[in-house]
C-alpha positions in Angstrom: -23.8 -64.6 -43.7 -27.3 -64.6 -42.1 -30.3 -62.6 -43.3 -29.8 -59.9 -40.6 -26.2 -59.3 -41.6 -27.3 -59.1 -45.3 -30.1 -56.6 -44.6 -27.8 -54.5 -42.4 -25.1 -54.4 -45.1 -27.7 -53.5 -47.7 -29.1 -50.8 -45.5 -25.6 -49.2 -44.9 -24.8 -49.3 -48.6 -28.2 -47.8 -49.5 -27.5 -44.9 -47.1 -24.1 -44.3 -48.6 -25.6 -44.5 -52.1 -28.2 -42.0 -51.3 -25.5 -39.6 -49.9 -23.5 -40.2 -53.1 -26.5 -39.2 -55.3 -27.2 -36.2 -53.1 -23.7 -35.1 -53.7 -24.2 -35.6 -57.4 -27.4 -33.6 -57.3 -25.7 -30.7 -55.5 -22.7 -30.7 -57.9 -25.0 -30.6 -60.9 -27.3 -28.1 -59.4 -24.5 -25.6 -59.0 -23.7 -26.0 -62.7 -27.4 -25.5 -63.6 -27.4 -22.3 -61.6 -24.4 -21.1 -63.6 -26.0 -22.1 -66.9 -29.1 -20.1 -66.0 -27.0 -17.1 -64.9 -28.0 -17.1 -61.2 -24.4 -17.7 -60.3 -22.1 -15.5 -62.4 -18.9 -17.2 -61.4 -18.1 -20.3 -59.6 -15.7 -20.0 -56.7 -12.3 -20.9 -58.0 -13.6 -21.4 -61.5 -13.1 -18.2 -63.4 -12.8 -17.4 -67.1 -10.6 -19.9 -69.0 -10.5 -22.3 -66.0 -11.3 -25.9 -66.3 -14.8 -25.3 -65.1 -15.3 -22.7 -67.8 -13.9 -24.9 -70.6 -16.0 -27.9 -69.7 -19.3 -26.1 -69.1 -19.0 -23.5 -71.9 -17.3 -25.7 -74.4 -18.6 -28.3 -76.9 -19.0 -30.9 -74.2 -21.2 -28.6 -72.1 -24.2 -28.8 -74.4 -26.1 -31.6 -76.3 -25.5 -31.1 -80.1 -28.3 -29.8 -82.3 -30.7 -28.9 -79.4 -28.0 -27.0 -77.5 -29.4 -28.3 -74.2 -27.0 -27.9 -71.3 -25.6 -31.2 -70.2 -25.8 -30.0 -66.6 -29.6 -29.9 -67.0 -29.7 -33.6 -68.0 -27.4 -34.5 -65.2 -29.4 -32.6 -62.5 -32.7 -34.2 -63.6 -31.1 -37.7 -63.9 -29.5 -37.6 -60.5 -32.6 -36.2 -58.9 -34.7 -39.0 -60.4 -32.3 -41.6 -59.2 -32.2 -40.1 -55.7 -36.0 -40.4 -55.5 -35.8 -44.0 -56.7 -33.2 -44.9 -54.0 -35.2 -43.1 -51.3 -38.4 -45.0 -52.2 -36.8 -48.5 -52.5 -33.5 -50.3 -52.5 -32.1 -50.5 -56.1 -32.6 -53.7 -58.1 -31.3 -55.1 -61.4 -33.4 -52.7 -63.5 -32.0 -49.6 -61.8 -28.5 -51.1 -61.9 -28.6 -51.3 -65.7 -29.7 -47.7 -65.9 -26.9 -46.6 -63.5 -24.3 -48.5 -65.5 -25.3 -46.4 -68.5 -25.0 -43.3 -66.4 -21.6 -44.4 -65.1 -20.4 -44.8 -68.7 -21.4 -41.2 -69.3 -19.5 -40.1 -66.2 -16.4 -42.0 -67.3 -16.6 -40.3 -70.7 -16.7 -36.8 -69.1 -13.8 -37.6 -66.8 -11.8 -38.7 -69.9 -12.8 -35.4 -71.6 -11.5 -33.4 -68.6 -8.2 -35.3 -68.6 -7.6 -35.1 -72.4 -8.7 -31.5 -72.5 -6.6 -30.6 -69.4 -9.7 -29.0 -68.0 -10.5 -30.0 -64.4 -14.0 -28.9 -63.3 -14.4 -29.4 -59.6 -18.2 -29.3 -59.7 -18.3 -31.7 -62.6 -15.9 -34.0 -60.6 -18.2 -33.7 -57.5 -21.2 -34.9 -59.5 -19.3 -37.7 -61.2 -17.7 -38.8 -57.9 -21.2 -38.9 -56.2 -22.4 -41.0 -59.2 -19.5 -43.4 -58.8 -20.2 -43.9 -55.1 -23.9 -44.6 -55.8 -23.1 -47.0 -58.6 -20.7 -49.1 -56.5 -23.2 -49.3 -53.7 -25.9 -50.3 -56.3 -23.7 -53.2 -57.5 -23.0 -54.4 -54.0 -26.7 -54.3 -53.1 -27.8 -56.2 -56.2 -25.2 -58.9 -55.5 -26.8 -59.5 -52.1 -30.3 -59.9 -53.5 -31.7 -63.3 -54.3 -31.3 -64.5 -57.9 -35.1 -64.8 -58.3 -35.8 -61.3 -57.0 -37.6 -58.6 -59.0 -35.7 -57.5 -62.1 -37.5 -54.3 -62.8 -38.7 -51.2 -61.0 -42.0 -51.1 -59.2 -44.6 -48.9 -60.7 -44.5 -46.5 -57.7 -40.7 -46.1 -58.0 -40.8 -45.9 -61.8 -43.5 -43.3 -62.0 -42.1 -41.2 -59.2 -38.5 -41.0 -60.5 -39.7 -40.5 -64.1 -42.0 -37.7 -62.9 -39.1 -36.0 -61.1 -36.9 -36.3 -64.2 -39.6 -35.0 -66.6 -40.8 -32.3 -64.2 -37.4 -30.8 -63.6 -36.7 -30.9 -67.4 -39.9 -29.0 -68.1 -39.3 -26.5 -65.4 -35.7 -25.9 -66.7 -37.1 -25.6 -70.3 -39.4 -22.8 -69.1 -36.8 -21.0 -67.0 -33.9 -21.1 -69.5 -35.5 -18.9 -72.2 -36.8 -16.5 -69.6 -33.3 -16.1 -68.0 -31.7 -15.8 -71.5 -34.2 -13.1 -72.4 -33.4 -11.1 -69.2 -29.7 -11.4 -69.7 -29.9 -10.6 -73.4 -32.0 -7.5 -72.6 -29.5 -6.3 -70.1 -26.6 -6.9 -72.4 -28.4 -5.3 -75.3 -28.8 -2.0 -73.3 -25.1 -2.0 -72.4 -24.1 -2.9 -76.0 -26.2 0.0 -77.3 -24.3 2.3 -74.9 -21.0 0.9 -76.2 -22.1 1.4 -79.8 -23.1 5.0 -79.1 -19.6 5.6 -77.7 -18.1 4.3 -80.9 -20.2 6.8 -82.9 -18.9 9.8 -81.1 -15.9 11.2 -79.2 -12.9 13.6 -79.6 -9.5 12.6 -80.8 -6.0 13.4 -79.7 -2.8 11.5 -79.9 -2.3 10.5 -76.2 -2.9 6.8 -76.6 -3.7 6.4 -80.3 -0.1 5.3 -80.9 -0.9 2.1 -78.9 -3.3 1.2 -81.7 -0.8 1.6 -84.6 0.1 -1.7 -86.3 2.5 -3.0 -88.8 -0.1 -5.7 -89.8 -3.0 -4.1 -91.6 -5.5 -5.9 -93.8 -7.6 -3.7 -96.0 -7.2 0.0 -97.0 -5.1 2.0 -94.6 -7.3 5.1 -95.2 -10.5 3.1 -94.4 -13.4 5.0 -92.8 -13.7 2.3 -90.1 -10.5 1.2 -88.5 -10.7 -2.0 -86.5 -7.7 -3.0 -84.3 -7.8 -6.5 -82.7 -5.3 -7.6 -80.1 -5.2 -11.4 -80.6 -3.7 -14.7 -79.6 -3.7 -17.4 -82.3 -4.5 -20.1 -79.7 -7.5 -18.2 -78.3 -10.9 -19.7 -79.3 -12.8 -16.4 -79.1 -10.1 -14.8 -81.3 -10.6 -17.4 -83.9 -14.4 -16.8 -83.9 -14.0 -13.0 -84.4 -11.2 -13.4 -87.0 -13.7 -15.4 -89.0 -16.2 -12.5 -88.7 -13.5 -10.0 -89.7 -12.6 -12.1 -92.8 -16.2 -12.1 -93.9 -16.6 -8.3 -93.3 -13.4 -7.6 -95.3 -14.7 -9.6 -98.3 -17.9 -7.6 -98.4 -16.6 -4.1 -97.6 -13.9 -1.8 -99.0 -14.3 0.9 -96.2 -12.9 -1.2 -93.4 -9.4 -2.1 -92.3 -8.3 -4.7 -89.8 -5.1 -4.1 -87.9 -3.7 -7.2 -86.1 -1.7 -6.7 -82.9 -0.3 -9.6 -80.9 -1.1 -10.4 -77.2 0.0 -14.0 -76.7 -0.8 -15.5 -73.3 2.7 -17.0 -73.2 5.5 -15.4 -71.1 8.1 -16.3 -73.7 7.2 -13.1 -75.6 4.8 -11.4 -73.2 6.4 -10.6 -69.9 3.1 -9.2 -68.4 1.5 -12.7 -68.3 2.6 -15.1 -65.7 0.8 -18.4 -66.7 1.8 -20.1 -69.9 -1.8 -20.7 -71.0 -1.0 -21.0 -74.7 2.5 -22.5 -75.1 2.8 -22.0 -78.9 1.2 -18.6 -79.1 4.5 -16.7 -79.2 5.8 -18.9 -82.1 2.5 -18.3 -83.9 2.8 -14.6 -83.5 6.4 -14.7 -84.7 5.3 -16.7 -87.8 2.7 -14.0 -88.7 5.4 -11.3 -88.3 7.8 -13.3 -90.5 5.2 -13.7 -93.2 4.6 -10.0 -93.3 8.3 -9.3 -93.4 8.9 -11.6 -96.3 5.7 -11.1 -98.5 3.9 -8.1 -97.1 0.1 -8.0 -96.7 -0.5 -11.0 -99.0 1.8 -13.2 -97.0 0.5 -12.0 -93.7 -3.1 -12.7 -94.7 -2.2 -16.3 -95.8 -0.3 -17.0 -92.7 -2.9 -15.3 -90.4 -5.7 -17.4 -91.8 -3.6 -20.6 -91.7 -2.6 -20.1 -88.1 -6.3 -19.6 -87.0 -7.3 -22.6 -89.0 -4.8 -24.7 -87.1 -5.6 -23.1 -83.7 -2.1 -21.6 -83.6 -0.5 -25.0 -83.2 2.3 -26.5 -85.3 5.3 -28.7 -84.8 8.8 -28.3 -86.0 8.6 -31.6 -88.0 5.5 -30.6 -90.0 6.0 -26.8 -90.2 8.4 -26.9 -93.2 5.8 -28.8 -95.4 3.1 -26.3 -94.4 5.4 -23.3 -95.3 6.0 -24.8 -98.7 2.3 -25.2 -99.3 1.8 -21.5 -98.2 4.3 -20.3 -100.7 7.3 -19.6 -98.4 10.8 -20.9 -98.5 11.1 -22.9 -95.2 14.7 -22.1 -94.5 14.4 -18.4 -95.1 11.1 -18.2 -93.2 12.4 -20.0 -90.1 15.5 -17.8 -90.1 13.3 -14.7 -90.3 11.0 -16.0 -87.6 14.0 -16.4 -85.2 15.4 -12.9 -85.8 15.6 -10.8 -82.6 13.6 -8.0 -84.4 10.7 -10.4 -85.0 10.5 -11.2 -81.4 10.9 -7.5 -80.5 7.9 -6.6 -82.7 5.7 -9.2 -80.9 6.8 -7.9 -77.5 6.0 -4.3 -78.6 2.5 -5.2 -79.4 2.1 -7.0 -76.1 3.4 -3.9 -74.3 0.8 -1.8 -76.1 -2.0 -4.1 -75.1 -0.8 -4.1 -71.5 -0.7 -0.3 -71.4 -4.3 -0.2 -72.8 -5.4 -2.5 -69.9 -5.8 -5.7 -71.8 -6.5 -8.8 -69.6 -8.3 -11.1 -72.1 -8.3 -11.6 -75.8 -9.6 -10.6 -78.2 -9.5 -7.0 -77.3 -11.1 -5.1 -80.2 -11.2 -1.4 -80.9 -13.4 0.2 -83.6 -12.3 3.7 -84.4 -10.4 3.9 -81.2 -13.3 2.7 -78.9 -13.2 -0.7 -77.3 -15.9 -2.9 -78.8 -17.4 -4.9 -76.0 -18.2 -8.0 -77.9 -19.0 -10.0 -74.8 -22.2 -8.0 -74.2 -23.9 -9.3 -77.3 -24.6 -12.6 -78.9 -21.1 -12.6 -80.3 -22.4 -11.7 -83.8 -22.8 -7.9 -83.3 -19.4 -6.8 -84.8 -20.7 -6.4 -88.4 -23.7 -4.3 -87.2 -21.4 -2.1 -85.1 -19.0 -1.6 -88.0 -22.0 -0.7 -90.2 -23.2 1.9 -87.7 -19.7 3.4 -87.5 -19.5 3.6 -91.3 -22.9 5.4 -91.4 -22.0 7.8 -88.6 -20.5 10.4 -90.9 -17.1 10.5 -89.0 -13.9 8.5 -89.5 -12.1 10.1 -86.6 -10.6 7.7 -84.1 -11.5 8.2 -80.5 -8.7 8.1 -78.0 -8.6 4.8 -76.2 -8.1 5.0 -72.5 -4.7 4.5 -70.9 -4.1 1.5 -68.7 -4.9 3.4 -65.5 -7.9 5.0 -67.1 -9.2 1.7 -68.2 -8.8 0.2 -64.7 -10.9 3.1 -63.4 -13.5 2.7 -66.1 -13.8 -1.1 -65.4 -15.0 0.0 -61.9 -17.0 3.0 -63.1 -19.0 1.0 -65.8 -19.3 -2.1 -63.6 -22.7 -3.2 -62.5 -23.8 -1.9 -59.1 -24.7 -4.7 -56.7 -26.2 -4.6 -53.3 -24.7 -6.6 -50.5 -27.4 -6.9 -47.9 -25.2 -7.8 -45.0 -22.8 -4.9 -45.4 -24.9 -2.3 -43.6 -24.5 -4.4 -40.4 -20.8 -5.2 -41.0 -19.0 -1.8 -41.2 -16.0 -1.6 -39.0 -13.6 1.3 -39.1 -14.5 4.9 -39.9 -17.8 6.7 -40.5 -17.2 8.2 -43.9 -19.9 8.1 -46.6 -17.9 5.9 -49.0 -17.8 2.2 -48.1 -14.7 0.2 -49.0 -15.5 -3.5 -48.7 -12.6 -6.0 -48.6 -13.3 -9.7 -48.9 -10.1 -11.1 -47.5 -8.1 -14.0 -46.1 -5.8 -13.4 -43.1 -3.2 -15.8 -44.5 -3.1 -14.2 -47.9 -0.4 -11.5 -48.4 -2.4 -9.4 -50.8 -5.2 -9.1 -48.3 -2.8 -7.5 -45.9 -1.6 -5.1 -48.6 -5.2 -4.1 -49.4 -6.1 -3.6 -45.7 -3.0 -1.6 -45.1 -3.6 0.6 -48.2 -7.2 1.4 -47.2 -6.2 2.2 -43.6 -3.5 4.5 -44.9 -6.0 6.4 -47.1 -8.3 6.8 -44.0 -5.4 8.2 -42.0 -4.8 10.7 -44.8 -8.3 12.0 -44.4 -10.2 10.1 -47.1 -14.0 9.9 -46.2 -14.2 6.2 -45.9 -15.6 3.4 -43.7 -13.9 0.1 -44.0 -15.7 -3.3 -44.0 -13.7 -6.5 -43.8 -15.5 -9.7 -44.7 -14.1 -13.2 -44.6 -13.3 -15.5 -47.5 -11.0 -18.3 -46.2 -13.2 -20.8 -48.0 -10.8 -22.3 -50.6 -7.5 -23.9 -49.7 -4.6 -22.1 -51.5 -1.5 -24.2 -51.4 -0.7 -25.2 -47.8 -3.8 -26.8 -46.3 -2.7 -25.9 -42.8 -2.7 -22.2 -43.6 -6.2 -22.6 -44.9 -7.2 -24.0 -41.5 -5.5 -21.2 -39.7 -7.3 -18.6 -41.9 -10.6 -20.3 -41.3 -10.1 -20.4 -37.5 -8.9 -16.7 -37.5 -12.1 -15.7 -39.3 -14.2 -17.7 -36.8 -12.4 -16.1 -33.8 -12.8 -12.6 -35.1 -16.6 -13.1 -35.5 -16.8 -14.9 -32.2 -15.1 -11.9 -30.6 -17.7 -9.6 -32.0 -20.5 -11.8 -30.7 -19.0 -11.9 -27.2 -17.5 -8.4 -26.9 -19.0 -6.2 -29.6 -17.3 -4.1 -32.3 -14.5 -3.0 -30.1 -13.5 -6.6 -29.4 -13.8 -7.5 -33.1 -11.5 -4.6 -34.1 -8.8 -5.7 -31.6 -9.2 -9.3 -32.8 -9.0 -8.3 -36.4 -5.9 -6.2 -35.9 -4.2 -9.1 -34.2 -5.2 -11.5 -37.0 -3.8 -9.0 -39.6 -0.4 -9.0 -37.8 -0.3 -12.7 -36.9 1.4 -15.4 -39.0 2.5 -19.0 -38.7 0.9 -22.3 -37.9 -1.5 -22.2 -34.9 -4.2 -24.4 -33.6 -7.7 -23.2 -33.0 -7.1 -23.1 -29.3 -3.9 -21.1 -29.6 -5.8 -18.5 -31.8 -8.6 -18.3 -29.3 -6.1 -17.8 -26.4 -4.1 -15.1 -28.3 -7.3 -13.2 -29.3 -8.6 -13.5 -25.7 -5.4 -11.7 -24.5 -6.0 -9.0 -27.1 -9.7 -8.5 -26.4 -10.0 -9.3 -22.7 -12.5 -12.1 -23.4 -12.4 -15.5 -21.8 -10.5 -18.0 -24.0 -12.7 -21.1 -23.4 -15.8 -19.1 -24.2 -14.3 -17.7 -27.3 -13.2 -21.1 -28.4 -16.7 -22.5 -27.9 -18.3 -19.6 -29.8 -16.0 -20.2 -32.8 -17.8 -23.4 -33.6 -21.3 -21.9 -33.0 -24.1 -21.7 -35.5 -24.1 -17.9 -35.2 -20.4 -17.7 -36.4 -21.1 -20.2 -39.2 -24.1 -18.1 -40.4 -21.9 -15.0 -40.5 -19.2 -16.7 -42.5 -21.8 -18.2 -44.9 -23.2 -14.8 -45.5 -19.7 -13.4 -46.3 -19.1 -16.4 -48.7 -22.4 -15.9 -50.5 -21.8 -12.2 -51.1 -18.2 -12.8 -52.2 -19.4 -15.0 -55.0 -21.4 -12.0 -56.4 -18.3 -9.9 -57.0 -17.5 -11.8 -60.2 -13.9 -12.5 -59.2 -12.3 -15.5 -57.6 -9.2 -13.6 -56.6 -8.0 -12.7 -53.1 -8.8 -10.2 -52.0 -11.8 -8.6 -53.7 -12.4 -4.9 -53.2 -15.8 -3.3 -53.6 -16.3 0.5 -53.5 -19.7 2.1 -53.8 -21.3 -1.4 -54.5 -19.0 -1.9 -57.6 -16.2 -4.3 -57.8 -12.7 -3.0 -58.4 -11.7 -5.5 -61.1 -8.0 -5.1 -60.9 -6.4 -2.9 -58.3 -3.0 -4.5 -57.7 -0.3 -5.9 -59.9 2.4 -5.2 -62.4 2.2 -1.6 -63.6 -0.7 -0.5 -61.4 -0.4 2.4 -59.0 -2.9 1.0 -56.5 -3.1 4.1 -54.3 -3.6 6.4 -57.2 -6.3 4.2 -58.7 -8.2 3.9 -55.4 -8.0 7.7 -54.9 -9.5 8.2 -58.3 -12.3 5.8 -57.6 -13.0 7.3 -54.2 -13.0 10.8 -55.7 -15.6 9.8 -58.3 -17.7 7.8 -55.8 -17.7 10.9 -53.4 -18.8 13.2 -56.3 -21.5 10.8 -57.3 -22.8 10.4 -53.8 -22.9 14.2 -53.4 -25.0 14.5 -56.6 -27.4 11.8 -55.3 -27.7 13.4 -51.8 -30.1 16.5 -51.7 -28.5 19.6 -50.3 -29.8 21.0 -47.0 -28.8 24.5 -47.9 
């Protein structure tokens, strides 16, 4: 191979390596923005997802200093990118990249062993892998007597980028944490005030009754925790509860089961915690056989072992806990034991539970996620000193769904004002949807029905066909439909867009981009070739990018998302939810609030 070929190959590999590092920078930057709270939820990576487990778990931070690993990755990849841009990598840089590649391999192994796939982590590590391979190939082509280290210019530039970004992040992190903690503290104070007051009746208090009570039943402060023995957050709060019980005699803790396992909880679909049902049945069996003392021993043992045990080892553990293994296992397998667990799960479902732990203090939900995670003891102390032991009625499931919207944070969506479609009512209903997703069609149909019935609404539909769901072809169809609807608007105005949208809502099946353009052209009266060309224009891309950016601010990765009066309707559809009644309740409240905010002309 001659020198020209060698240089050409090295040049191509250097470009590919730079692109790989750029990919790694982007992937790690997204994780940095999440760690700083600028992105509240990654698309497709919600609570308990692989992304959440990796970035929020023990592997997401450097021990002792609690520095996010994403910060290190972002600064490291950015420094490498600068080095590659300034000069082709040599042996010195290769050695550094080998160390970085070992770190990437370690994190990939962690994702595999933990069963927690993080797409953004994978993006960063894939970019690092590409750059490392290119580096190895480039160094192999270099003469044996070539320079072994980095030039001063490259060294100081890349080191300055690494250190500069680290310092900037070190400044921003406490500022962002302070802002978030201040906001959460205000909301927690409101929550604690609710716990101190309220009127009681028996409408939903029965849902909080429990067979499994630790501490005095006539305690002034009654804490009820819906729990799952394989839930990490439940384990953390159980430890706090145990500490509080040791120190106080005016608090009781009632344990109710909500396992995220369909074997005993028919209202959950995914089997996120495979042994959670057996763990709950073990707690019930311990209570049946030995009362509160047996329950407490088993309860603590289950959390200590993260709710996991095997048939082979369980007998020995039962003996050590003071139970006869044969009798215990027979009791655990009784139909009544399973029925008791299912009863708790139904109670939790009817109270609107969708994550664990769900904690009530004197009947009011304690929103532990608003504080540092160590505010339960203070809240209990405030309740004990409030002078009242009366339990407040917890909301029903439908009431909780309404309150999730009512107490949600109001967010402004800048592009909405220019995007309204149907209707001219004062209440904006914003749907982020995907034309190939069945629930999107359900949402759109429901809102249109409410409008026909005279509700004062205007409907906005914004596009979110940005993540393949199952069949990749359907994803492409959805994307092309969204492009065609926006292209119709650009070419023919709102009337053309409404016609295009109505066709897309009705259409189904595999279609090429040209077929979609032709069908929409027939509906709108536009010229098919012009419509097809506009679909790939920068203007259409900008509109879809705007929709995508705003969708990520709704906190949910589900399809579709519904926003009413700038607040996200967290859960509007699903098992046990009267969608129409819920939306009517929200619309009624939004209308009343808007009337109070609008000065009367009378």
